[in-house]
TIKEKOL-572826 format. One line per 5 residues: number of its first residue (from 0); their letters; for each residue x, y, z of N, C-alpha, C, O. Coordinates in nm, 4 decimals, padded with zeros to 6 digits. Each point is the difference from the previous one (the first is absolute). Example, Ala and Ser with C-alpha at 12.3 -4.5 7.8 and 13.67 -1.06 7.14 Angstrom:
BEGIN
0) AS) 01.3190,-00.5690,00.7800,-00.0890,00.1190,00.0000,00.0900,00.1200,00.0000,00.1036,-00.0019,00.0665 | -00.1386,00.1069,-00.1385,00.0820,00.1190,00.0060,-00.0770,00.1090,00.0730,00.0509,00.1108,00.0169
//
This chain:
BEGIN
0) XXXXX) -01.4051,06.6209,-06.4162,-00.0497,-00.1237,00.0605,00.1144,-00.0683,00.0747,00.1125,-00.0101,-00.0491 | -00.1442,-00.0342,00.1644,00.1005,-00.0708,00.0796,00.0093,-00.1447,-00.0469,-00.0795,-00.0453,-00.0824 | 00.1755,-00.0244,00.1349,00.0094,-00.1424,-00.0290,-00.1177,-00.0712,00.0657,-00.0581,00.0493,00.0967 | 00.0245,-00.1646,-00.1504,-00.1107,-00.0802,00.0500,00.0575,-00.1188,00.0769,00.0860,-00.0714,-00.0515 | -00.1326,00.0503,00.1729,00.0421,-00.1187,00.0755,-00.0733,-00.1200,-00.0585,-00.1228,-00.0066,00.0046
5) XXXXX) 00.1977,-00.0873,-00.0592,-00.0576,-00.1194,-00.0618,00.0185,-00.1163,00.0968,00.1085,-00.0198,00.0547 | -00.2158,-00.0572,-00.0340,00.0049,-00.1137,00.0916,-00.0450,-00.1263,-00.0723,-00.0442,00.0041,-00.1148 | 00.0565,-00.1169,00.1853,-00.0503,-00.1256,-00.0565,-00.1459,00.0168,-00.0432,-00.0411,-00.0524,-00.1036 | -00.0368,00.1262,00.1841,-00.1435,00.0155,-00.0260,-00.0318,00.0990,-00.1119,-00.1014,-00.0148,-00.0681 | 00.1872,00.1163,00.0482,-00.0330,00.1037,-00.0987,00.0778,-00.0140,-00.1310,-00.0187,00.0803,-00.0914
10) XXXXX) 00.1055,-00.1810,00.0811,00.0856,-00.0124,-00.1183,-00.0809,-00.0062,-00.1297,00.0315,00.0702,-00.0960 | -00.1350,-00.1534,00.0926,-00.0780,-00.0119,-00.1244,-00.0610,00.1337,-00.0399,00.0097,00.0408,-00.1157 | -00.0722,00.0271,00.2108,-00.0659,00.1269,-00.0297,00.1001,00.1081,-00.0413,-00.0239,00.0740,-00.0954 | 00.1356,-00.0653,00.1672,00.0948,00.1081,-00.0247,00.0948,-00.0268,-00.1176,00.0387,00.0928,-00.0712 | -00.0017,-00.2187,00.0512,00.1027,-00.0310,-00.0995,-00.0566,-00.0767,-00.1194,00.0091,00.0466,-00.1136
15) XXXXX) -00.0674,-00.1636,00.1389,-00.0469,-00.0842,-00.1118,-00.1063,00.0676,-00.0836,-00.0018,-00.0161,-00.1220 | -00.0876,00.0921,00.1855,-00.1129,00.0597,-00.0721,00.0234,00.1451,-00.0382,-00.0942,00.0690,-00.0388 | 00.2180,-00.0210,00.0489,00.0304,00.1384,-00.0345,00.0063,00.0169,-00.1512,00.0518,-00.0861,-00.0710 | -00.1052,00.1983,00.0224,00.0056,00.0255,-00.1447,00.1234,00.0815,-00.0382,00.0184,00.0324,-00.1173 | 00.0657,00.0010,00.2142,00.1284,00.0647,-00.0288,00.1112,-00.0846,00.0619,-00.0261,-00.0802,00.0897
20) XXXXX) 00.1505,00.0974,-00.1371,00.1103,-00.0775,00.0583,00.0107,00.0251,00.1511,-00.0281,00.1097,00.0484 | 00.0689,-00.2130,00.0240,00.0150,00.0111,00.1457,00.1420,-00.0402,00.0375,00.0466,-00.1085,-00.0348 | 00.0212,00.1976,00.1061,00.1332,-00.0262,00.0537,-00.0209,-00.0439,00.1439,-00.0631,00.0709,00.0784 | 00.1158,-00.1874,-00.0434,-00.0163,-00.0506,00.1364,00.1380,-00.0133,00.0649,00.0869,-00.0734,-00.0472 | -00.0703,00.1468,00.1566,00.1236,-00.0021,00.0785,-00.0192,-00.0982,00.1154,-00.0798,00.0244,00.0905
25) XXXXX) 00.1529,-00.1348,-00.0941,-00.0013,-00.0972,00.1097,00.1073,00.0442,00.0999,00.1177,00.0067,-00.0355 | -00.1563,00.0231,00.1585,00.0896,00.0604,00.0973,-00.0306,-00.0515,00.1399,-00.0939,-00.0770,00.0205 | 00.1760,00.1216,00.0766,-00.0247,-00.0291,00.1420,00.0530,00.1164,00.0836,00.0916,00.0717,-00.0402 | -00.1517,-00.0557,00.1560,00.0330,00.1101,00.0914,00.1484,-00.0010,00.0394,00.0605,00.1064,00.0123 | -00.0017,-00.2238,00.0076,00.1361,-00.0145,00.0508,00.1073,00.0079,-00.1084,00.1189,-00.0078,00.0308
30) XXXXX) -00.1583,00.0229,-00.1553,00.0926,-00.0084,-00.1137,00.0596,00.1373,-00.0331,-00.0711,00.0914,-00.0419 | 00.2030,-00.0787,00.0615,00.0690,00.1263,-00.0274,-00.0159,00.0500,-00.1433,-00.0411,00.1142,-00.0202 | 00.0731,-00.1977,-00.0812,-00.0166,00.0456,-00.1386,-00.1456,00.0361,-00.0334,-00.0244,00.0865,-00.0842 | -00.0721,-00.1522,00.1498,-00.1416,00.0340,-00.0225,-00.0264,00.1434,00.0445,-00.0772,00.0723,-00.0630 | 00.1423,-00.0320,00.1724,-00.0178,00.1363,00.0516,00.0615,00.1025,-00.0952,-00.0468,00.1136,-00.0074
35) XXXXX) 00.1516,-00.1532,-00.0654,00.0595,00.0891,-00.1000,-00.0928,00.0126,-00.1206,-00.0179,00.1091,-00.0542 | -00.0403,-00.2199,00.0134,-00.0839,-00.0030,-00.1202,-00.1367,00.0644,00.0244,-00.0571,00.0613,-00.0903 | 00.0052,-00.0753,00.2115,-00.1353,00.0466,00.0319,-00.0325,00.1420,-00.0439,-00.0999,00.0204,-00.0691 | 00.1817,00.0803,00.1070,-00.0316,00.1377,-00.0383,-00.0021,00.0217,-00.1516,-00.0795,00.0793,-00.0504 | 00.1668,-00.1497,-00.0218,00.0030,00.0117,-00.1465,-00.1298,-00.0566,-00.0577,-00.0611,00.0606,-00.0880
40) XXXXX) 00.0195,-00.1775,00.1382,-00.1242,-00.0626,-00.0450,-00.1187,00.0923,00.0300,-00.0888,00.0163,-00.0836 | 00.0876,00.0436,00.2029,-00.1093,00.0910,00.0379,-00.0069,00.1203,-00.0930,-00.1086,00.0421,-00.0400 | 00.2243,00.0130,00.0056,00.0046,00.1158,-00.0894,-00.0544,-00.0366,-00.1384,-00.0775,00.0751,-00.0592 | 00.1190,-00.1908,00.0089,-00.0452,-00.0425,-00.1324,-00.1503,-00.0269,-00.0014,-00.0654,00.0186,-00.1027 | 00.0104,-00.0623,00.2159,-00.1445,-00.0269,00.0073,-00.0777,00.1263,-00.0342,-00.0986,-00.0059,-00.0735
45) XXXXX) 00.1416,00.1192,00.1258,-00.0677,00.1254,-00.0307,00.0217,00.0423,-00.1441,-00.0917,00.0487,-00.0662 | 00.2120,-00.0675,00.0189,00.0351,00.0445,-00.1346,-00.0696,-00.0805,-00.1103,-00.0383,00.0552,-00.1031 | 00.0226,-00.1845,00.1254,-00.0569,-00.0858,-00.1037,-00.1494,-00.0254,00.0183,-00.0567,-00.0882,-00.0645 | -00.0067,00.1655,00.1523,-00.1428,-00.0184,00.0254,-00.0788,00.0034,-00.1306,00.0186,00.0884,-00.0836 | -00.1067,-00.1866,00.0684,-00.0800,-00.0101,-00.1214,00.0665,-00.0837,-00.1088,-00.0683,-00.0531,-00.0876
50) XXXXX) 00.2014,00.0408,00.0924,00.0729,-00.0794,-00.0993,00.0388,-00.1354,00.0565,00.0043,-00.0997,-00.0722 | 00.0241,00.0967,00.2029,00.0395,-00.1238,00.0673,-00.0415,00.0104,00.1459,-00.0052,00.1086,00.0576 | -00.0238,-00.2230,-00.0001,-00.0325,-00.0076,00.1425,00.1230,-00.0555,00.0704,00.0654,-00.0914,-00.0503 | -00.0344,00.1470,00.1665,00.1155,-00.0454,00.0767,-00.0504,-00.0636,00.1294,-00.0642,00.0660,00.0818 | 00.0936,-00.1931,-00.0645,-00.0439,-00.0709,00.1192,00.1185,-00.0510,00.0801,00.1098,-00.0178,-00.0528
55) XXXXX) -00.1340,-00.0053,00.1814,00.1041,-00.0540,00.0871,-00.0548,-00.1201,00.0744,-00.1096,00.0046,00.0559 | 00.1871,-00.1126,-00.0557,-00.0367,-00.1212,00.0732,00.1005,-00.0202,00.1122,00.1188,-00.0200,-00.0254 | -00.1659,00.0252,00.1492,00.0850,-00.0311,00.1152,00.0102,-00.1518,00.0063,-00.0980,-00.0686,00.0292 | 00.2181,00.0163,-00.0570,00.0156,-00.1456,-00.0107,-00.0175,-00.0712,00.1339,-00.0348,-00.1181,00.0032 | 00.0584,00.1884,00.1063,-00.0202,-00.0625,00.1312,-00.1486,-00.0263,00.0265,-00.0361,-00.1006,00.0610
60) XXXXX) -00.0490,00.1918,-00.1075,-00.1441,-00.0112,00.0236,-00.0735,-00.0742,-00.1105,-00.1158,-00.0378,00.0174 | 00.1818,00.0165,-00.1311,-00.0650,-00.0600,-00.1170,00.0910,-00.1070,-00.0601,00.0425,00.0095,-00.1151 | -00.0139,-00.1117,00.1963,00.0959,-00.1019,-00.0415,-00.0501,-00.0835,-00.1174,00.0806,-00.0512,-00.0776 | -00.2122,00.0367,00.0632,-00.0533,-00.0763,-00.1137,00.0364,00.0672,-00.1319,00.0419,-00.0666,-00.0946 | -00.0579,00.1980,00.0886,00.0352,00.0718,-00.1228,00.1496,-00.0088,-00.0276,00.0410,-00.0220,-00.1140
65) XXXXX) 00.0398,00.0389,00.2170,00.1447,-00.0090,-00.0176,00.0381,-00.1376,-00.0546,00.0843,-00.0109,-00.0892 | -00.1467,-00.0936,00.1431,00.0278,-00.1363,-00.0473,-00.0506,-00.0205,-00.1418,00.0684,-00.0597,-00.0831 | -00.1889,00.1095,00.0558,-00.0612,-00.0168,-00.1326,00.0888,00.0579,-00.1099,00.0072,-00.0555,-00.1097 | 00.0608,00.1674,00.1386,00.0818,00.0655,-00.1018,00.1492,-00.0251,00.0184,00.0830,00.0673,-00.0610 | -00.0490,-00.1659,00.1467,00.1385,-00.0431,00.0127,00.0948,00.1075,00.0509,00.1149,00.0076,-00.0433
70) XXXXX) -00.1630,00.0754,00.1353,00.0839,00.1065,00.0536,00.1043,-00.0619,00.0929,-00.0341,-00.0581,00.1030 | 00.1608,00.0711,-00.1401,00.1085,-00.0569,00.0793,00.0842,00.1072,00.0668,00.0646,-00.0256,00.1016 | -00.0651,00.1447,-00.1579,00.0725,00.1110,00.0612,-00.0866,00.1245,-00.0134,-00.0806,00.0127,-00.0922 | 00.0996,00.0787,00.1868,-00.0771,00.1234,-00.0061,00.0953,00.1179,00.0113,00.1047,-00.0127,00.0636 | -00.1368,00.1258,-00.1225,-00.1224,00.0201,-00.0760,00.0060,-00.0690,-00.1370,00.1046,-00.0048,-00.0648
75) XXXXX) -00.2180,-00.0473,00.0239,-00.0194,-00.0453,-00.1371,-00.1196,00.0762,-00.0532,-00.1034,00.0090,00.0661 | 00.1178,00.0458,-00.1859,-00.1074,00.0769,-00.0623,-00.0409,-00.0734,-00.1264,00.0822,-00.0279,-00.0873 | -00.2124,-00.0030,00.0794,-00.0545,-00.0681,-00.1182,-00.0985,00.0928,-00.0694,-00.0731,00.0750,00.0645 | 00.0724,-00.0816,-00.1968,-00.0933,00.0788,-00.0794,-00.1023,-00.0944,-00.0616,00.0355,-00.0969,-00.0671 | -00.1621,00.1264,00.0908,-00.1100,-00.0819,-00.0507,-00.0757,00.0762,-00.1074,-00.0304,00.1183,00.0151
80) XXXXX) 00.0004,-00.1887,-00.1242,-00.0877,00.0534,-00.1046,-00.1055,-00.1056,-00.0264,00.0311,-00.1183,-00.0135 | -00.1552,00.1612,00.0062,-00.1112,-00.0935,-00.0208,00.0049,-00.1137,00.1018,-00.0309,-00.1149,-00.0315 | 00.0705,00.1490,00.1543,-00.0010,-00.0966,00.1091,00.1174,-00.0965,00.0038,00.0082,-00.0842,00.0895 | 00.0832,00.0955,-00.1863,00.1123,-00.0928,-00.0080,00.1319,00.0730,00.0227,00.0166,00.1130,-00.0460 | 00.0790,-00.1769,00.1176,00.1306,00.0640,00.0147,00.0736,00.0011,-00.1340,00.0107,-00.1033,-00.0661
85) XXXXX) 00.0400,00.2204,00.0260,00.0693,00.0123,-00.1282,00.1455,00.0436,00.0140,00.0788,-00.0152,-00.0933 | -00.0431,00.0697,00.2107,00.1379,00.0448,00.0192,00.0249,00.0124,00.1495,-00.0945,00.0050,00.0787 | 00.2217,-00.0001,-00.0391,00.0310,00.0140,00.1422,00.1440,00.0427,00.0181,00.0823,-00.0132,-00.0906 | -00.0527,00.0651,00.2099,00.1376,00.0228,00.0421,00.0073,-00.0204,00.1507,-00.1005,00.0088,00.0706 | 00.2215,-00.0363,-00.0228,00.0222,-00.0178,00.1440,00.1027,00.1017,00.0462,00.0920,00.0356,-00.0736
90) XXXXX) -00.1091,00.0102,00.1961,00.0935,00.0951,00.0580,-00.0495,00.1422,-00.0122,-00.0982,00.0283,-00.0686 | 00.1685,00.0606,00.1367,-00.0359,00.1426,00.0001,00.0737,00.0689,-00.1143,00.1159,00.0389,00.0143 | -00.1835,-00.0245,-00.1269,00.0607,00.0646,-00.1157,-00.0146,00.1513,00.0105,-00.0907,00.0488,00.0674 | 00.1800,00.0267,-00.1341,-00.0170,00.1452,-00.0057,-00.1263,00.0368,-00.0792,-00.0476,-00.0772,-00.0832 | -00.0046,00.1955,00.1109,-00.1242,00.0443,-00.0632,00.0049,-00.0082,-00.1526,-00.0968,-00.0434,-00.0624
95) XXXXX) 00.2072,00.0840,00.0025,00.0105,-00.0012,-00.1466,-00.0168,-00.1418,-00.0555,-00.0632,-00.0191,-00.1039 | 00.1191,-00.0790,00.1726,-00.0127,-00.1390,-00.0469,-00.1433,-00.0504,00.0171,-00.0490,-00.0775,-00.0822 | -00.0174,00.1211,00.1876,-00.1391,-00.0418,00.0203,-00.0886,00.0600,-00.1095,-00.0902,-00.0663,-00.0513 | 00.1171,00.1925,00.0162,-00.0756,00.0632,-00.1101,00.0220,-00.0768,-00.1308,-00.0945,-00.0250,-00.0747 | 00.2196,-00.0118,00.0482,00.0319,-00.0745,-00.1227,-00.0699,-00.1360,-00.0007,-00.0401,-00.0493,-00.1054
100) XXXXX) 00.0260,-00.0101,00.2223,-00.0714,-00.1272,00.0156,-00.1489,00.0181,-00.0310,-00.0607,-00.0850,-00.0652 | 00.0026,00.1946,00.1113,-00.1446,00.0240,-00.0141,-00.0435,00.0465,-00.1382,-00.0986,-00.0490,-00.0551 | 00.1731,00.1439,-00.0002,-00.0440,00.0714,-00.1205,-00.0498,-00.0894,-00.1147,-00.1049,00.0294,-00.0573 | 00.1763,-00.1375,00.0218,-00.0462,-00.0804,-00.1154,-00.1381,-00.0625,00.0213,-00.0655,-00.0392,-00.0965 | 00.0213,00.0296,00.2208,-00.1252,-00.0692,00.0293,-00.1188,00.0944,00.0160,-00.1137,-00.0451,00.0141
105) XXXX) 00.1393,00.1752,-00.0162,-00.1082,00.0951,00.0215,-00.0804,00.0208,-00.1277,00.0530,-00.0120,-00.1105 | -00.1826,00.0436,00.1267,-00.0824,00.0253,-00.1187,00.0528,00.1225,-00.0747,00.0436,00.0977,00.0609 | -00.0484,-00.1047,-00.1914,00.0447,00.1139,-00.0827,-00.1165,00.0970,-00.0172,-00.1163,-00.0399,-00.0058 | 00.1501,00.1660,-00.0019,-00.1038,00.1047,-00.0148,-00.0620,-00.0076,-00.1393,-00.0888,00.0789,-00.0324
//
């Protein structure tokens, strides 16, 4: 599964009403570190399919969401469970650190 483009209009359906954890990458086209993080996020979207949903919010096109969640620097990645933000990190982290960030929040088999 690819990442899901999340917008002001689809946030409730894609994130708040999801029955699995949702990772939301707040990014922008012009952001260098976002371009570094993007491929890692895309890869994880396929790997964690069914366990977590991976969404991306373009902050230039969805300024209400960026403001609502206090996004001050990008990339910022927030993890939502039951529609609420439970964890986050900022910057382009290495893949291993992103996995360590995600793992505690995934459903156990």
